[in-house]
C-alpha positions as CSV (number, residue, x, y, z in Angstrom):
1,M,1.1,-21.6,-47.4
2,K,4.2,-18.9,-46.6
3,L,6.7,-20.7,-49.4
4,L,4.1,-19.1,-51.7
5,T,4.1,-15.5,-50.3
6,P,6.0,-12.4,-51.3
7,V,9.4,-11.7,-50.1
8,T,12.1,-9.0,-50.5
9,V,15.7,-9.9,-51.2
10,G,17.8,-6.8,-51.2
11,D,16.2,-5.0,-54.0
12,L,14.3,-7.8,-55.3
13,S,10.6,-8.1,-54.7
14,L,10.0,-12.0,-55.2
15,P,6.3,-13.1,-55.8
16,N,7.6,-16.5,-53.8
17,R,9.8,-17.9,-52.0
18,V,10.3,-21.0,-53.9
19,L,13.7,-20.4,-56.0
20,M,15.8,-22.5,-58.4
21,A,18.9,-23.3,-57.2
22,P,22.0,-23.0,-59.2
23,L,22.8,-26.3,-61.5
24,T,25.4,-26.7,-64.0
25,R,23.5,-28.6,-67.0
26,V,26.7,-28.1,-69.4
27,R,23.9,-27.0,-72.5
28,A,26.0,-24.1,-73.7
29,D,27.7,-24.4,-77.3
30,Q,31.6,-25.2,-77.3
31,Q,32.3,-21.6,-77.3
32,H,30.6,-21.5,-73.7
33,V,27.8,-19.2,-75.3
34,A,24.5,-19.5,-74.0
35,T,22.2,-21.1,-76.4
36,D,18.4,-20.8,-77.5
37,L,17.2,-24.3,-75.9
38,I,19.2,-22.8,-72.4
39,A,16.8,-19.6,-72.8
40,E,13.9,-22.3,-73.4
41,H,14.8,-23.9,-70.0
42,Y,14.9,-21.0,-67.8
43,R,12.0,-19.8,-69.6
44,Q,9.9,-22.5,-68.4
45,R,10.9,-21.8,-64.9
46,A,10.2,-18.2,-64.5
47,S,7.2,-18.8,-62.0
48,A,10.4,-19.4,-59.8
49,G,10.3,-16.7,-57.0
50,L,14.1,-16.1,-58.6
51,L,16.1,-18.3,-60.8
52,I,19.7,-18.4,-59.9
53,A,21.5,-19.5,-63.4
54,E,23.9,-22.2,-63.2
55,A,27.9,-21.8,-62.2
56,T,29.0,-19.7,-65.2
57,M,33.0,-19.5,-66.1
58,V,34.6,-16.2,-65.4
59,A,37.8,-17.0,-67.7
60,A,38.6,-18.7,-70.5
61,D,40.8,-21.2,-68.6
62,A,38.3,-21.8,-65.7
63,R,36.5,-24.8,-67.4
64,A,35.5,-28.0,-65.5
65,F,32.8,-30.0,-67.0
66,G,33.0,-29.5,-70.8
67,D,30.3,-26.9,-72.3
68,E,29.6,-25.2,-69.3
69,P,28.9,-21.6,-70.1
70,G,30.7,-18.3,-69.5
71,I,30.6,-14.4,-68.9
72,Y,33.8,-13.1,-69.9
73,S,33.6,-12.3,-73.5
74,P,30.8,-10.2,-75.9
75,A,29.7,-13.4,-77.6
76,H,28.7,-14.6,-73.8
77,V,26.7,-11.3,-73.3
78,E,25.1,-11.9,-76.1
79,G,23.8,-15.3,-75.4
80,W,22.7,-14.8,-72.1
81,R,21.0,-11.7,-72.9
82,K,18.5,-14.0,-74.8
83,V,18.0,-15.8,-71.3
84,T,17.4,-12.8,-69.5
85,T,14.9,-11.5,-72.3
86,A,13.3,-14.8,-72.2
87,V,12.9,-14.8,-68.4
88,H,11.8,-11.5,-68.1
89,A,9.2,-11.9,-70.8
90,A,7.8,-14.6,-69.3
91,G,7.5,-12.7,-65.7
92,G,10.6,-14.0,-64.0
93,R,13.8,-12.7,-62.4
94,I,16.8,-14.2,-62.8
95,A,20.5,-14.0,-61.2
96,L,23.6,-15.3,-62.4
97,Q,26.3,-17.6,-60.6
98,L,29.7,-16.2,-61.0
99,W,32.3,-19.0,-60.9
100,H,36.1,-20.2,-61.0
101,P,36.6,-23.8,-60.5
102,G,40.5,-23.4,-59.2
103,R,41.7,-27.2,-58.4
104,A,38.5,-28.7,-59.3
105,S,39.6,-28.7,-62.9
106,H,42.1,-30.4,-64.8
107,H,44.9,-28.9,-67.6
108,D,43.5,-30.9,-70.7
109,L,40.4,-29.0,-70.1
110,N,42.0,-25.8,-70.3
111,N,44.6,-25.8,-73.4
112,G,47.2,-27.4,-70.8
113,V,47.1,-24.6,-68.2
114,Q,47.7,-25.9,-64.8
115,P,44.6,-25.6,-62.3
116,V,45.0,-22.7,-59.4
117,S,44.3,-22.7,-56.0
118,S,45.1,-21.4,-52.6
119,S,47.8,-24.2,-52.1
120,N,49.5,-26.9,-53.9
121,K,47.0,-29.7,-52.5
122,A,45.1,-31.6,-55.0
123,I,41.8,-33.1,-54.8
124,R,42.3,-36.7,-53.4
125,D,40.3,-39.9,-54.3
126,D,38.4,-38.8,-57.1
127,T,38.4,-38.2,-60.8
128,I,37.4,-36.0,-63.2
129,H,36.1,-36.1,-67.0
130,T,38.5,-34.8,-69.7
131,P,38.7,-35.1,-73.4
132,K,41.3,-37.9,-72.5
133,G,38.7,-39.8,-70.2
134,K,38.9,-40.0,-66.5
135,Q,41.9,-38.8,-64.9
136,V,42.7,-38.2,-61.7
137,Y,42.9,-34.2,-60.3
138,P,46.4,-32.8,-60.9
139,V,48.3,-31.0,-58.2
140,P,47.1,-27.1,-58.5
141,R,49.6,-24.1,-58.5
142,P,49.2,-22.0,-55.7
143,L,48.2,-18.4,-56.8
144,H,50.9,-16.1,-55.9
145,S,50.0,-12.9,-53.9
146,D,50.4,-10.3,-56.9
147,E,47.9,-12.7,-59.1
148,L,44.8,-12.3,-56.7
149,P,43.8,-8.9,-57.9
150,G,43.4,-10.2,-61.4
151,I,41.1,-13.0,-59.9
152,I,39.1,-10.6,-58.1
153,G,39.1,-8.5,-61.8
154,L,37.7,-11.5,-63.5
155,F,34.5,-11.4,-61.1
156,R,34.1,-7.8,-61.4
157,R,34.3,-8.4,-65.1
158,G,32.0,-11.1,-65.0
159,A,29.8,-8.9,-62.8
160,E,29.9,-6.0,-65.5
161,N,29.1,-8.7,-68.3
162,A,26.0,-9.9,-66.5
163,L,24.5,-6.6,-65.9
164,E,25.0,-6.0,-69.9
165,A,23.3,-9.1,-70.3
166,G,20.0,-8.1,-68.3
167,F,20.6,-10.3,-65.1
168,D,18.7,-9.0,-62.3
169,A,21.4,-10.0,-59.5
170,V,24.4,-12.0,-59.1
171,E,25.6,-14.6,-56.6
172,L,29.3,-15.5,-56.0
173,H,30.1,-19.2,-55.9
174,G,31.8,-19.6,-52.6
175,A,31.0,-22.8,-52.0
176,H,31.3,-26.9,-53.3
177,G,35.0,-26.6,-53.2
178,Y,35.8,-24.4,-56.0
179,L,38.3,-21.4,-55.9
180,L,37.0,-19.0,-53.9
181,D,36.0,-22.0,-51.1
182,Q,39.5,-23.1,-51.5
183,F,40.5,-19.9,-50.0
184,L,37.8,-19.8,-47.4
185,R,38.0,-23.3,-46.0
186,D,41.4,-24.3,-44.1
187,G,41.2,-28.1,-45.2
188,V,42.8,-26.7,-48.3
189,N,44.2,-23.1,-47.3
190,D,47.5,-23.4,-46.0
191,R,48.8,-20.1,-47.1
192,T,50.9,-17.7,-44.7
193,D,50.1,-14.6,-46.5
194,A,47.3,-12.0,-46.1
195,Y,44.8,-14.6,-47.8
196,G,46.0,-17.3,-45.3
197,G,45.9,-18.3,-41.7
198,S,43.2,-16.6,-39.7
199,L,39.5,-16.9,-40.8
200,A,39.7,-13.1,-41.7
201,N,42.4,-13.6,-44.0
202,R,40.9,-16.6,-45.6
203,A,37.7,-15.0,-46.2
204,R,39.5,-11.9,-48.0
205,L,39.5,-13.2,-51.5
206,L,35.6,-14.0,-51.4
207,L,34.8,-10.7,-49.7
208,E,36.8,-8.8,-52.3
209,A,35.5,-10.4,-55.3
210,T,31.9,-9.6,-53.8
211,D,33.0,-6.3,-53.1
212,A,33.9,-6.1,-56.9
213,A,30.6,-7.4,-57.5
214,I,28.6,-4.6,-55.5
215,D,30.6,-1.9,-57.3
216,V,28.7,-3.1,-60.2
217,F,25.2,-4.5,-59.4
218,G,24.9,-2.6,-56.0
219,A,24.9,-4.6,-52.7
220,G,20.9,-5.0,-52.9
221,R,21.5,-7.2,-56.2
222,V,24.5,-9.2,-54.7
223,G,24.5,-12.6,-53.0
224,V,27.1,-15.2,-51.6
225,R,26.7,-19.1,-51.7
226,V,28.4,-21.0,-49.2
227,S,28.8,-24.6,-47.9
228,P,30.5,-25.2,-45.0
229,L,29.8,-29.1,-44.1
230,V,29.6,-30.1,-47.8
231,S,32.7,-32.0,-48.2
232,F,32.4,-32.6,-52.3
233,N,35.5,-31.8,-53.8
234,D,37.6,-32.7,-51.0
235,M,36.5,-30.3,-48.7
236,K,36.5,-29.4,-45.3
237,D,36.8,-26.7,-42.5
238,S,37.9,-27.0,-38.8
239,D,35.3,-24.4,-37.6
240,A,32.2,-24.3,-40.0
241,P,29.9,-22.5,-37.1
242,A,32.9,-19.5,-37.2
243,L,33.2,-19.6,-40.5
244,V,29.2,-18.9,-41.0
245,A,29.5,-16.1,-38.8
246,H,32.3,-14.4,-40.0
247,V,30.7,-14.3,-43.3
248,A,27.3,-13.4,-42.4
249,E,28.6,-10.5,-40.4
250,E,30.7,-9.1,-43.4
251,L,27.9,-9.3,-45.6
252,Q,25.7,-7.6,-43.1
253,K,28.3,-4.8,-43.1
254,R,28.1,-4.6,-46.7
255,G,24.3,-4.9,-47.0
256,A,24.4,-7.7,-49.4
257,A,21.0,-8.8,-50.5
258,F,21.2,-12.3,-49.6
259,L,23.2,-15.7,-48.1
260,H,22.8,-18.7,-49.9
261,L,23.3,-21.7,-47.3
262,R,24.3,-24.7,-49.1
263,H,23.5,-27.8,-46.8
264,A,25.0,-31.3,-47.2
265,K,21.7,-32.5,-45.3
266,H,19.0,-29.6,-44.5
267,D,17.9,-31.5,-41.4
268,G,21.1,-32.4,-39.6
269,P,21.7,-30.8,-36.4
270,G,25.0,-29.0,-37.7
271,E,23.5,-27.6,-40.5
272,Q,20.7,-26.4,-38.4
273,E,23.2,-24.6,-36.1
274,L,24.5,-22.9,-39.0
275,A,21.8,-21.6,-40.3
276,R,20.9,-20.4,-36.6
277,I,24.4,-18.5,-36.4
278,A,24.1,-16.9,-39.9
279,R,20.6,-15.6,-38.6
280,R,21.8,-14.0,-35.8
281,H,24.9,-12.5,-37.4
282,Y,22.9,-11.3,-40.8
283,R,19.8,-9.8,-41.6
284,G,19.2,-9.9,-45.5
285,A,17.9,-12.9,-46.9
286,L,18.8,-16.2,-45.9
287,I,18.2,-18.6,-48.8
288,L,18.6,-22.2,-47.6
289,N,19.3,-25.2,-50.0
290,G,19.9,-29.0,-49.7
291,G,17.2,-31.6,-50.1
292,F,14.3,-30.0,-49.1
293,D,10.9,-31.1,-50.2
294,R,7.5,-28.9,-50.1
295,D,6.6,-29.5,-46.4
296,S,10.3,-29.4,-44.7
297,G,10.8,-26.2,-46.7
298,E,7.4,-24.8,-45.9
299,A,8.4,-25.6,-42.3
300,A,11.9,-23.8,-42.5
301,V,10.1,-20.6,-43.7
302,Q,7.1,-20.9,-41.3
303,S,9.8,-21.4,-38.3
304,G,12.2,-18.3,-39.7
305,W,14.7,-20.9,-40.2
306,G,15.1,-19.2,-43.7
307,D,13.6,-16.4,-45.7
308,A,13.6,-18.6,-49.2
309,I,14.1,-22.2,-50.2
310,A,16.4,-22.9,-53.4
311,Y,15.2,-26.3,-54.8
312,G,17.8,-28.1,-57.4
313,L,16.5,-31.3,-58.7
314,P,12.6,-30.9,-58.0
315,F,12.7,-27.7,-60.1
316,L,14.7,-29.7,-62.9
317,A,12.0,-32.0,-63.4
318,N,9.0,-29.7,-62.8
319,P,9.0,-26.2,-64.3
320,D,5.8,-25.2,-62.6
321,L,6.9,-26.3,-59.2
322,P,5.3,-23.2,-57.2
323,R,1.7,-24.2,-58.9
324,R,2.3,-27.6,-58.1
325,F,3.4,-26.8,-54.2
326,L,-0.1,-24.9,-54.3
327,L,-1.8,-27.6,-55.5
328,N,0.0,-30.2,-53.3
329,A,0.3,-32.2,-57.0
330,P,2.4,-35.2,-57.5
331,L,6.0,-34.3,-58.8
332,N,7.8,-35.6,-62.4
333,P,10.6,-37.8,-61.4
334,V,14.1,-36.7,-62.4
335,D,15.2,-38.3,-65.5
336,E,19.1,-38.6,-64.1
337,K,20.4,-40.3,-67.3
338,R,20.1,-37.2,-68.8
339,L,21.1,-34.5,-66.4
340,Y,24.3,-33.9,-68.6
341,S,23.5,-35.1,-72.0
342,P,23.2,-32.4,-74.8
343,G,20.2,-31.5,-76.0
344,P,16.3,-30.9,-75.1
345,K,15.5,-34.4,-73.5
346,G,15.7,-34.5,-70.0
347,Y,16.0,-30.5,-70.2
348,T,13.1,-28.7,-72.0
349,D,10.6,-31.4,-72.2
350,Y,9.4,-32.2,-68.7
351,P,5.4,-31.9,-68.7
352,F,3.8,-28.9,-66.9
353,L,0.3,-29.7,-64.9
354,K,-2.5,-30.0,-67.3
355,E,-4.9,-26.6,-67.1
């Protein structure tokens, strides 16, 4: 099957097209350092064509979940180095997702620091887990124009630290309603400066952060994830096709390694249209993600709709997912009650196929 054939993604030669999607699991320690348990989790899944590690904080005041990992200090570099060493020893390849939550956070998670965003629009009709229990999302503080070089600097430092930690690539998290997406989509961004208004202006922060990562890793080891039709974190955009076309064109100009499209529903007509638009404007590797199984993933790469498929929950429960696809073997069910609980249960205790 084509899913199990090699593919080139920028400067990376991948042995298969079954990638692991970035998934937050909150197993870092209280200083946001990746642990031995995290290293074992990714080592087990090293047969993926590429592991894309979970959303990782680029700043100390960019916490949104609890014990998510960071990449802003020497201790984080050392923690992640254990992970990359374990993955490489098992024959795998691993990228790090660079992330800032922006307004999708709370001051009680960040020592009283008010969340920031492109505007003062808060996430509506939802709550966030904090040390004081569930609370509504606070009104964020719009970032001033003169603060944005500092935000770009956070992503640059994150890329530098990721390189030092031994990652093979990085992905800029421009999806799911986090900070870069809060600038990208006009459902939140109502600015009137050089980072608001036109699509080119709204994409500026994402692309400048991407350029910073390219300065560090080289274009062939940098990708971007976007989710124009995903409404998570109270997000929307008035013209998703134009957004994808613009981002795809800009990544093509830069020679970026991959464009990662996160779908709300992979077989929805709107999502398929976005993939076709991305393919027209971007000739690098197109990664698709969002509810694919073995057969629908195979159909997508066979048709040329995408070059690789990023699997989330199936890879969490099946560390040997490529082998299970090869043999068309049954999949382990996901232990959803333990997705975000500490410890190895529901994390490193899923069984492999017997030889």
